[in-house]
C-alpha atoms as one frame of an Amber mdcrd trajectory, in Angstrom:
protein
  -2.915  -7.432 -19.097  -2.409  -9.391 -15.885   0.482 -11.873 -16.102  -1.972
 -14.373 -14.559  -5.736 -13.887 -15.087  -7.518 -13.427 -11.750  -4.185 -12.895
 -10.020  -4.013 -12.791  -6.198  -1.985 -10.068  -4.542  -1.715  -7.786  -1.511
  -1.285  -4.040  -1.037   1.846  -3.965   1.098   1.587  -4.079   4.884   0.992
  -7.112   7.083   0.369  -7.352  10.845   3.402  -7.324  13.118   3.916 -10.446
  15.221   3.122  -9.632  18.845   6.771  -9.822  19.868   7.702  -7.226  17.241
   4.966  -4.894  18.508   6.516  -5.215  21.970  10.061  -4.776  20.692   9.142
  -1.648  18.700   8.247   0.042  21.979  11.585  -0.927  23.567  14.097  -0.337
  20.785  16.667   1.121  23.183  17.083  -2.365  24.643  18.410  -3.785  21.364
  21.748  -3.550  19.625  22.098  -2.959  15.906  22.571  -6.650  15.181  19.651
  -7.570  17.436  17.421  -5.185  15.542  18.524  -6.549  12.159  17.660 -10.045
  13.374  14.236  -8.837  14.516  13.562  -7.410  11.061  14.674 -10.595   9.305
  12.599 -12.798  11.590   9.462 -10.661  11.221   9.871 -10.578   7.450  10.144
 -14.366   7.401   6.869 -14.560   9.331   5.081 -12.246   6.862   6.498 -14.087
   3.862   5.563 -17.461   5.346   1.939 -16.479   5.945   1.613 -15.180   2.384
   3.288 -18.230   0.853   1.070 -20.618   2.812  -1.974 -18.689   1.615  -0.844
 -19.317  -1.966  -0.627 -15.707  -3.182   0.734 -15.008  -6.665   2.349 -11.753
  -5.478   3.872 -11.129  -2.055   5.580  -8.286  -0.198   7.825  -8.089   2.863
   4.761  -7.022   4.870   6.531  -3.714   5.614   7.846  -5.378   8.760  10.755
  -2.973   9.161   8.472   0.088   9.086   6.854   1.217  12.312   4.191   2.848
  10.133   3.444   2.506   6.414   4.748   6.010   5.704   5.722   7.827   8.931
   8.852   5.700   9.395  10.342   7.370   6.330  10.745  10.619   8.232  13.511
   8.910  10.204  15.586   8.742   7.019  15.167  12.424   6.277  16.987  15.599
   7.196  15.203  18.910   7.733  12.531  17.576  10.102  12.098  18.020  13.854
  10.055  15.058  15.050   7.214  15.883  17.417   7.953  13.919  20.625   4.317
  13.046  21.327   0.994  13.552  19.541  -1.397  16.193  20.926  -4.028  13.587
  21.884  -2.975  10.235  23.292  -6.164   8.778  24.800  -9.691   8.039  23.677
 -10.973   6.594  20.397  -8.281   6.386  17.714  -8.054   9.099  15.064  -5.358
  10.793  13.014  -4.770  13.532  15.596  -3.128  10.821  17.695  -0.313  10.562
  15.166   1.143  14.043  15.543   2.775  16.375  13.032   6.397  17.370  12.583
   8.083  20.718  11.951  10.207  21.334   8.873  13.482  22.921   9.934  15.455
  23.016   6.680  15.726  21.574   3.199  14.069  18.167   2.949  16.805  15.674
   2.123  17.365  11.907   2.289  21.093  11.382   1.771  20.870   7.680   2.730
  17.770   7.033   0.660  14.443   6.032   2.206  15.171   2.409   3.056  12.859
   0.787   0.497  15.730  -0.600  -1.576  17.122  -2.273   1.530  13.671  -3.679
   2.328  13.418  -5.131  -1.169  16.897  -6.661  -0.893  15.799  -8.360   2.332
  12.675  -9.691   0.607  14.745 -11.092  -2.268  17.125 -12.734   0.183  14.427
 -14.342   2.327  11.628 -15.208  -0.136  11.468 -18.642  -1.796  11.328 -18.992
  -5.584   7.909 -18.732  -7.181   5.808 -15.711  -6.255   6.279 -12.259  -7.739
   7.979  -9.897  -5.267   6.445  -6.448  -4.902   7.741  -3.322  -3.153   5.553
  -0.469  -1.962   6.433   3.154  -1.315   4.202   6.058  -0.257   3.909   8.965
  -2.670   4.815  12.567  -1.887   1.302  13.886  -1.292   0.566  11.219   1.313
   3.955  11.700   2.971   3.412  15.445   3.137   0.368  15.045   5.372   2.241
  14.862   8.686   4.646  17.736   7.968   3.857  21.337   8.942   4.328  23.911
   6.156   6.695  26.822   6.806   8.100  29.814   4.946  10.210  27.622   2.671
   7.376  25.135   2.025   4.291  27.347   2.441   1.533  24.761   1.874   0.969
  21.032   1.508   1.541  21.131  -2.239   4.934  22.767  -1.699   5.859  20.134
   0.895   4.852  17.403  -1.557   7.015  19.000  -4.255   9.918  19.006  -1.790
   9.430  15.299  -1.125   8.915  14.307  -4.758  12.595  14.107  -5.810  13.454
  11.993  -2.756  10.748   9.456  -3.564  11.430   9.534  -7.287  15.104   8.774
  -6.641  14.170   5.846  -4.381  11.889   4.468  -7.110  14.746   4.702  -9.602
  17.025   2.839  -7.209  14.371   0.158  -6.744  14.227  -0.432 -10.488  18.021
  -0.615 -10.649  17.925  -3.197  -7.836  15.750  -5.431 -10.029  12.334  -4.744
  -8.523   9.830  -5.642 -11.228   6.620  -4.654  -9.417   6.082  -1.434  -7.441
   3.046   0.069  -5.739   3.154   3.827  -5.231   0.770   4.304  -2.328  -1.162
   7.594  -2.419  -4.246   7.168  -0.196  -4.309  10.882   0.615  -5.056  11.647
  -3.020  -8.176   9.487  -2.760  -9.188  11.015   0.573  -8.963  14.588  -0.712
 -10.086  14.131  -4.319 -13.513  15.538  -3.399 -12.050  18.966  -2.649  -8.675
  19.241  -4.420  -7.696  19.609  -8.070  -7.555  16.007  -9.285  -5.625  16.939
 -12.442  -2.936  18.361 -10.161  -2.812  15.030  -8.329  -2.299  13.249 -11.645
   0.595  15.529 -12.592   2.281  15.049  -9.200   1.843  11.287  -9.333   3.110
  10.861 -12.874   6.248  12.912 -12.232   6.928  10.760  -9.168   6.457   7.499
 -11.071   8.541   8.479 -14.109  11.724   6.485 -13.243   9.748   3.213 -13.259
   7.518   3.857 -16.243   8.056   1.075 -18.774  10.724  -0.495 -16.531   8.563
  -2.096 -13.815   4.937  -3.026 -13.354   3.394  -0.032 -11.589   0.239   0.149
  -9.503  -1.406   2.522  -7.074  -3.910   1.976  -4.298  -7.019   4.186  -4.145
  -7.963   4.091  -0.465 -10.102   6.124   1.933  -7.815   5.694   4.941  -7.323
   2.810   7.348  -5.646   4.080  10.539  -7.082   1.802  13.250  -9.637   0.783
  10.595 -10.964   4.351  10.337 -11.587   6.090   7.026 -10.835   9.805   6.718
 -12.529  10.837   3.474 -15.932  10.502   1.810 -15.907   6.972   0.484 -16.834
   7.649  -3.129 -14.716   7.075  -6.217 -16.758   9.364  -8.453 -14.726  12.535
  -7.614 -11.511  10.817  -8.747 -12.648   9.944 -12.251 -12.095  10.345 -15.110
  -8.890  12.210 -14.126  -7.321   9.288 -12.247  -7.461   7.247 -15.460  -4.495
   9.390 -16.501  -2.217   7.888 -13.839   0.751   6.267 -15.574   0.248   2.856
 -13.982  -0.419  -0.655 -15.169  -2.967  -1.340 -12.433  -5.374   0.582 -10.216
  -6.452  -0.985  -6.934  -9.900  -0.122  -5.554 -11.247  -0.687  -2.046 -14.579
  -2.454  -2.607 -15.414  -5.024   0.082 -15.809  -2.561   2.966 -18.093  -0.473
   0.761 -20.358  -3.410  -0.169 -19.062  -3.157  -3.749 -20.604   0.245  -4.372
 -19.497   1.727  -7.728 -18.264  -1.700  -8.880 -19.305  -0.767 -12.412 -16.317
   1.600 -12.449 -13.992  -1.343 -13.062 -15.470  -1.660 -16.558 -14.153   1.786
 -17.471 -10.762   1.141 -15.861 -10.300  -2.233 -17.531 -10.576  -0.723 -21.008
  -7.076   0.731 -20.660  -5.353  -1.028 -17.726  -5.672  -3.765 -15.141  -7.804
  -3.366 -12.041  -7.222  -4.986  -8.672 -10.401  -5.301  -6.629 -10.330  -5.209
  -2.840 -12.396  -8.319  -2.222 -11.973  -8.930   1.529 -12.671  -6.290   4.177
  -9.669  -5.487   6.375 -11.885  -3.357   8.639 -14.182  -6.252   9.574 -13.582
  -9.377  11.626 -16.103 -11.311   9.584 -13.932 -13.900   7.849 -15.110 -14.156
   4.262 -15.528 -17.775   3.168 -14.092 -19.090  -0.100 -17.663 -19.210  -1.431
 -18.149 -15.535  -0.486 -14.992 -14.657  -2.368 -15.906 -16.752  -5.406 -19.273
 -15.035  -5.701 -17.585 -11.625  -5.511 -15.134 -12.626  -8.226 -18.051 -13.634
 -10.444 -19.666 -10.216  -9.849 -16.465  -8.524 -10.973 -16.376 -10.667 -14.119
 -19.659  -9.083 -15.191 -17.762  -5.824 -15.654 -14.170  -6.761 -16.533 -12.441
  -9.700 -18.253 -10.373 -12.186 -16.274  -7.138 -11.105 -17.949  -7.631  -7.577
 -16.553  -8.549  -8.583 -12.988  -6.590  -9.242  -9.835  -7.800  -9.523  -6.253
  -6.448  -8.330  -2.917  -7.599  -7.243   0.515  -9.173  -3.776   0.560  -6.050
  -2.218   2.041  -2.833  -3.168   3.762  -3.364  -5.658   6.561  -1.328  -3.899
   9.260  -4.463  -2.756  11.106  -5.989  -6.262  11.169  -5.105  -8.879  13.807
  -2.774 -11.482  12.374  -5.085 -14.432  13.096  -7.763 -12.781  10.954  -5.347
 -11.597   8.268  -4.067 -15.159   7.787  -7.550 -16.618   7.453  -8.729 -13.863
   5.110  -5.766 -14.421   2.779  -6.195 -18.209   2.742  -9.906 -17.920   1.947
  -9.337 -15.165  -0.602  -6.914 -17.314  -2.586  -9.109 -20.407  -2.298 -12.182
 -18.473  -3.491 -10.341 -16.991  -6.476  -9.029 -20.458  -7.386 -12.573 -21.828
  -7.380 -13.440 -19.395 -10.170 -10.166 -20.005 -11.986 -11.072 -23.698 -12.064
 -14.551 -22.903 -13.395 -12.975 -20.890 -16.201 -10.250 -23.433 -16.947  -7.460
 -21.064 -15.821  -4.480 -22.948 -14.389
């Protein structure tokens, strides 16, 4: 059950301040201490926006990652980074992100940096909200790596990444992280054509170090690079197999899909909590508190308050900060309207 009925949360990422966007393209101009200060300052900005919105659960906004999962390759050995993507102009799509060659055994002797991110969040966040860390899963991280003789297909690459991510999750738990999202959007995007039971097995082996030791969630997403989806936007192919994920909460993207398949939350809520994406990160329509409250009431037709939490559809990194701030403020205010109606403090 949710620690707070109708809890408000986020997925993980938050928009970079404009100065950090600029700095990330000129990193050679900064010293090590300069860069550490940049990361601290940006994390303070992300924390501040979330605190002012009144969220029950916050993250560091992934401010020290240049991408929600691609930055992890910089911590790894056995990869030759592609210097530039094959297509650099025109409408945005995933072929503008490039792929990287595997040159040896995939290793991360220094870890993947998530424990350090969480330590920064603990150091900078005020008392009160729950602190959550997010980490991409091995299938999603495998998507930008080119198979080779040692790792002959994407599944083999994912298996090679699994122990690195599992170890980082174990270190997160040891560091005192009580809430972790394992982000596997690629599983959602490819569920229509891959073996979903195989996804469940891969996920559960990855999550094992945190099972029973931290509150675990995963985000079922259809892709959000430059607000573009990459898979058929239907949850039906994922279920019932994805009900076997060893998590406390499943997060579903709903607002951008006009709440199609909302009835699915009834099935999920029988065995675990469900976080509903209630504001659309792909749209610059700013949902009003009354919009949000009405959506919360729709969700309550299918799931009890003690099983429900609410978040944006996806991470907010692809949404302009001015809109992200307003969407979070209105989301929290709308949820609180319904809490008040139900007598939930």
